[in-house]
MARLUM-516953 format. One record per residue (C-alpha): x, y, z; residue in one letter. Coordinates in pm, whole numbers, padded with zeros to 5 digits, always signed. Example, Ala and Ser with C-alpha at 12.3 -4.5 7.8 and 13.67 -1.06 7.14 Angstrom:
residues 2
+01230-00450+00780a+01367-00106+00714s
end
This chain:
residues 101
+00977+01623-01517m+01183+01624-01832s+01000+01629-02164n+01230+01350-02285k+00992+01076-02170l+00681+00995-02364s+00365+00941-02162q+00383+00572-02253e+00741+00545-02124a+00650+00733-01806q+00351+00503-01750d+00572+00198-01797q+00829+00331-01550l+00557+00421-01300d+00408+00072-01330a+00748-00097-01293a+00825+00115-00987t+00487+00030-00832f+00546-00343-00892r+00885-00309-00726r+00726-00134-00427l+00474-00418-00395l+00754-00675-00411k+00951-00483-00150h+00651-00478+00083l+00591-00848+00015d+00956-00928+00092d+00928-00732+00418n+00609-00864+00573k+00762-00807+00916d+00712-00434+00860v+00372-00380+01012q+00114-00142+00870n+00113+00062+01189i+00489+00113+01151d+00435+00237+00796l+00162+00472+00916m+00384+00610+01192i+00682+00665+00966l+00530+00743+00627a+00163+00823+00693n+00046+00548+00456f+00029+00170+00466c-00068-00129+00256r-00436-00054+00319n-00388+00299+00187c-00230+00156-00128l-00532-00072-00168g-00766+00226-00141k-00560+00425-00390w-00562+00126-00627y-00941+00104-00599k-00978+00479-00658t-00758+00458-00967a-00969+00168-01098a-01288+00366-01038d-01144+00670-01216e-01056+00452-01516l-01397+00286-01515g-01250-00053-01424t-01470-00276-01209e-01277-00401-00907i-01394-00456-00552s-01227-00314-00244d-01122-00668-00151e-00974-00733-00498e-00777-00410-00478a-00646-00499-00135r-00556-00849-00252e-00347-00695-00533r-00148-00505-00274i-00113-00787-00022y-00062-01064-00276g-00327-01271-00098m-00664-01214+00063p-00633-00954+00337y-00781-01188+00598s-00511-01445+00518e-00235-01183+00537w-00364-01059+00874k-00373-01413+01010e-00023-01498+00890k+00166-01170+00928h-00010-00902+01133q+00104-00867+01490q-00092-00690+01763p+00015-00328+01794a+00233-00258+02095t+00147+00020+02339p+00448+00211+02202e+00322+00178+01844q-00026+00291+01942l+00116+00590+02126y+00336+00688+01831a+00042+00646+01591f-00190+00858+01804e+00080+01122+01852s+00130+01144+01475r-00245+01172+01410k-00269+01466+01652n-00001+01674+01478k
end
């Protein structure tokens, strides 16, 4: 990365990009986590875990559920009820095939 950016500027850009990613995921709730896992090898749940890990590393108290809620924009149980569809046999096959690579 270029030395032109200060750490503060880089942090601000990283944060803005992350917020845009969250908005993009929120605007595309029809994209299921299993599809993200198949295509990109991460999903909203992974982001929640990474968020929690970052909080732990910074000494910030946040629960797993609070971290997940930050990613989903609502409690995970509510998101699942409203937006998660059962995985199709094709999705499960693709997911298992990817895991075995």
